[in-house]
C-alpha angles and dihedrals in degrees: 000000000000092000091053092051091050091048091051091049092049089050090050091052093046092051092048090051090055091050095053117114114199112216091210097054108023123113121231088260091052093049091051091057087071108091107246095031114106133169094282096051094041090051090049091051092048092046092052092044090059086066091055140309119286110260094203141329091285090057089050093049091049095049106036114071113224097030114107135158096285096046091045090054091051094046091049092049087052094053110276118135135181113212088348093301131119118229114276112193092202108109114251111236115212115218113260115254110242119221135189114276115262114257114264115261119220114249120249091251092055093055092048091053091055094057 
């Protein structure tokens, strides 16, 4: 029973891998196989891709007009990927840049004592 379940799960993963359409490498015809992508959207994706590959979903959302959070989630669920990744609606947090600590300021009492 467990072997059958694992085989079915493996088949499901294999089928989903075959259905994936990578935004950075797909042709216009490939893009249009994704439900919700028509000629206008596929042309917009290809046009933006000529300026450089999409780094991630956020990059695609920023550059391709008409693709927002909800449509990205739908496109991802229907097989589109960006750099092999499905859309994750959680905001990406960039690591904070660390800077050198600010020099210590003398307290008001210290400056009064010098006068």
